[in-house]
C-alpha positions in Angstrom: 198.1 144.7 -28.3 200.4 146.6 -26.1 203.1 148.9 -27.5 206.4 147.0 -27.6 208.8 148.3 -25.0 211.6 148.6 -27.6 209.4 151.0 -29.7 208.8 153.1 -26.6 212.6 153.2 -25.9 213.1 154.4 -29.5 210.5 157.2 -29.1 212.1 158.5 -25.9 215.6 158.4 -27.4 214.6 160.2 -30.6 212.7 162.9 -28.7 216.0 164.0 -27.2 217.1 165.2 -30.7 214.6 168.1 -30.5 213.2 170.5 -27.9 211.0 168.1 -25.9 210.3 167.0 -22.4 209.1 163.8 -20.8 205.9 163.9 -18.9 204.2 161.1 -16.8 202.3 159.8 -19.8 204.9 160.3 -22.6 206.5 163.1 -24.5 205.7 166.7 -25.5 207.7 168.0 -28.4 207.7 171.6 -29.6 210.3 172.8 -32.1 210.0 176.5 -33.1 212.2 175.9 -36.1 209.5 173.8 -37.8 206.1 175.0 -36.5 204.2 173.6 -39.5 205.4 170.0 -39.0 203.1 168.0 -36.9 205.7 165.4 -35.8 207.9 168.2 -34.5 205.1 169.8 -32.4 202.9 167.2 -30.7 202.1 164.9 -27.9 203.2 161.2 -27.9 201.0 159.2 -25.4 203.2 156.3 -24.6 202.5 155.3 -21.0 199.0 156.5 -20.1 197.7 156.1 -16.6 194.2 154.7 -16.4 192.8 158.1 -15.4 194.6 160.2 -18.1 192.3 162.9 -19.5 192.6 165.1 -22.5 192.8 168.0 -20.1 195.9 166.4 -18.6 197.5 166.2 -22.0 196.6 169.8 -23.0 197.9 171.1 -19.7 201.3 169.9 -20.7 201.0 170.5 -24.5 199.2 173.7 -25.4 201.5 176.2 -23.8 204.5 174.5 -25.5 202.8 174.6 -28.9 201.9 178.3 -28.6 205.5 179.1 -27.6 206.8 177.3 -30.7 204.3 179.1 -33.0 202.6 175.8 -34.0 199.1 176.4 -35.5 197.9 172.8 -34.8 197.3 170.6 -31.8 198.5 167.1 -32.8 198.1 164.2 -30.4 199.4 160.6 -31.1 198.1 157.8 -28.9 200.8 155.1 -29.3 199.3 153.0 -26.5 195.7 152.0 -27.4 195.6 148.5 -25.9 193.2 149.9 -23.2 190.7 152.7 -23.4 191.3 155.5 -21.0 189.4 158.8 -20.7 191.7 160.9 -23.0 191.5 158.3 -25.8 187.7 157.8 -25.3 187.1 161.5 -25.5 189.2 162.0 -28.6 187.3 159.2 -30.3 184.0 161.0 -29.4 185.0 164.4 -30.7 184.6 163.5 -34.4 188.1 164.7 -35.1 189.4 162.5 -38.0 191.6 159.7 -36.6 194.5 158.6 -38.6 195.1 155.0 -37.5 198.5 153.3 -38.2 199.8 150.0 -37.1 203.2 149.4 -35.5 204.9 146.5 -37.2 208.1 144.8 -36.0 210.4 142.6 -38.0 210.2 139.0 -37.1 213.8 138.1 -37.6 213.5 136.0 -40.7 215.4 137.0 -43.9 213.2 138.9 -46.4 212.4 137.2 -49.7 214.5 137.7 -52.8 214.2 141.1 -54.5 213.9 142.0 -58.1 217.1 142.0 -60.1 215.7 145.0 -62.0 216.2 147.2 -58.9 219.6 148.3 -57.8 219.6 149.7 -54.2 222.4 152.1 -53.2 222.8 153.6 -49.7 223.1 157.4 -49.7 224.9 158.3 -46.5 225.7 161.9 -47.6 223.2 163.2 -50.1 224.5 165.5 -52.8 222.8 168.7 -53.8 220.6 167.2 -56.5 219.2 164.6 -54.0 217.3 167.2 -52.0 214.8 168.5 -54.6 214.0 164.9 -55.6 213.5 164.0 -51.9 211.3 167.0 -51.4 209.1 166.0 -54.3 208.8 162.5 -52.9 207.2 163.8 -49.7 204.1 164.6 -51.8 203.6 161.0 -52.7 202.0 159.9 -49.4 198.5 160.9 -50.3 198.4 164.2 -48.3 198.5 167.6 -50.0 201.3 169.6 -48.5 202.0 173.3 -48.9 205.4 174.5 -50.1 206.0 175.9 -46.6 205.4 172.5 -44.9 207.6 170.7 -47.5 210.4 173.1 -46.9 210.2 172.7 -43.1 210.0 168.9 -43.4 213.2 168.9 -45.5 215.0 171.2 -43.2 214.1 169.1 -40.2 215.6 166.1 -41.9 218.8 168.0 -42.7 219.2 169.7 -39.3 217.9 167.1 -36.9 218.0 163.5 -38.3 220.8 163.5 -40.8 223.4 164.4 -38.1 221.9 161.7 -35.9 222.6 159.0 -38.5 219.6 158.9 -40.8 220.3 156.6 -43.7 218.6 156.4 -47.1 218.4 153.2 -49.3 217.6 154.4 -52.8 216.3 152.0 -55.4 217.4 152.7 -59.0 215.8 151.3 -62.1 217.7 151.7 -65.4 219.9 154.3 -63.8 217.1 156.5 -62.5 216.1 157.1 -58.9 212.9 155.2 -58.5 212.2 155.2 -54.7 213.7 154.7 -51.3 213.3 153.8 -47.7 215.0 155.8 -44.9 216.1 154.4 -41.5 217.1 155.9 -38.2 218.5 153.9 -35.3 218.3 154.9 -31.6 218.6 152.9 -28.4 219.6 149.9 -30.5 216.2 150.0 -32.4 215.9 150.8 -36.1 212.9 152.7 -37.5 212.2 152.4 -41.2 210.3 155.4 -42.5 209.2 157.2 -45.7 209.0 154.1 -47.9 208.0 155.6 -51.3 208.1 154.6 -55.0 208.0 157.4 -57.5 205.3 157.5 -60.2 206.4 155.5 -63.3 208.3 152.9 -61.3 205.5 151.3 -59.3 204.8 147.5 -59.2 208.4 146.8 -60.1 209.7 145.8 -56.6 211.3 149.1 -55.7 209.8 149.3 -52.2 210.5 145.6 -51.5 214.2 146.1 -52.5 214.6 149.3 -50.5 213.1 147.9 -47.3 215.0 144.7 -47.6 218.3 146.7 -48.0 217.4 148.6 -44.8 216.7 145.4 -42.9 220.0 143.9 -43.9 221.8 147.1 -42.9 220.1 147.1 -39.5 221.0 143.5 -38.9 224.6 144.1 -39.9 224.7 147.0 -37.4 223.5 144.7 -34.6 220.2 146.5 -33.8 218.0 144.6 -31.4 214.8 145.4 -33.2 213.4 146.9 -36.4 210.0 148.5 -36.7 207.9 150.7 -39.0 204.5 152.3 -39.2 201.9 151.5 -41.9 198.4 152.6 -42.6 196.0 150.1 -41.0 194.8 147.5 -43.4 196.3 149.2 -46.4 198.4 147.8 -49.2 201.7 148.7 -47.5 200.8 146.7 -44.5 200.3 143.6 -46.7 203.7 144.3 -48.4 205.5 144.5 -45.0 203.8 141.3 -43.8 205.3 139.5 -46.9 208.7 140.9 -45.9 208.5 139.5 -42.3 206.9 142.3 -40.3 204.0 141.6 -37.9 201.5 144.0 -36.3 202.2 144.7 -32.7 200.2 147.8 -31.8 197.9 150.5 -33.2 198.5 154.2 -33.2 195.7 156.8 -33.4 196.4 160.4 -34.2 194.1 163.4 -33.8 194.7 166.9 -35.2 192.8 170.2 -34.9 193.5 173.9 -35.2 195.1 175.1 -32.0 192.4 177.2 -30.2 193.1 180.7 -29.1 194.1 181.2 -25.6 
C-alpha cells in the first residue's frame, strides 16, 4: 500500500515548523532545542528512489544530528510499498523495527459515544494542564526519562501549540480522563497522542475524544484526517470501528549515533 499523497503533504508542511530540510527522498529534521526527542531529530523517508541506500540517508542525516547534539540515529520509512536497498538493509541489521500503520478516515460519521464522557476542547491550556499532560506521555508503553519528558512537553509548547495544535479532553465525573490531540497542515488533520489515563479505561474515553476531533476537523473543512496506530494492536481495531482504514505501513529504526 502506497503512502497517501495527502499524508506526504502533511509531513512536508509540518517539517517547516522546525529546523529541517527537504532531500530527494524526504526530510531531515534536526532541532538542537530537543536533542533527546526522536521525532525532532530524524529522517523521514517519504519518496525513496529505487536505488536509495542507507549510506545515502546517512550522508544527509548524520552531520545534522551531530550538530544538534542528538544521541540517536532515528530513521522512519513512511514509504514501504516496495523494498529498496535502504529498507532491505535496515531490516537485515536486527535493529528493532517499530511498525505502525497509517490510517485515514473514511468520511462516514463515527458511531455514538458514551454519555458518561464529556469532551471539552482545550485551545489554551492553563498551568495545571501541563503536569497532567506530561504524566500522560508515560502511558504509551515506553519508559521515558525526566529529561525526555521535559523536552517533549517543551516541543509541544514552543513548536506545535503556536501552529494550532488542539486538544480534545474527555472528562468523567468532572475529572480529566484522557484526550486526543490534533494538528492540521496543508488541509490535512493529524490525530495524535490518543490516551486514556489509568482508572478510566474501557469507558469510552478514547472513542469520545477521537470522535470530537473528527467532528472538529470536518467543521474546519479539512480534506483528509489521518492517524498512526501500532500495527495489529487494540488501538487499530478501535480506529477501524470509528471509520479509519489502513493505507500504509511505517517502519522506524533507532540506534545510538556512532562516533565520527
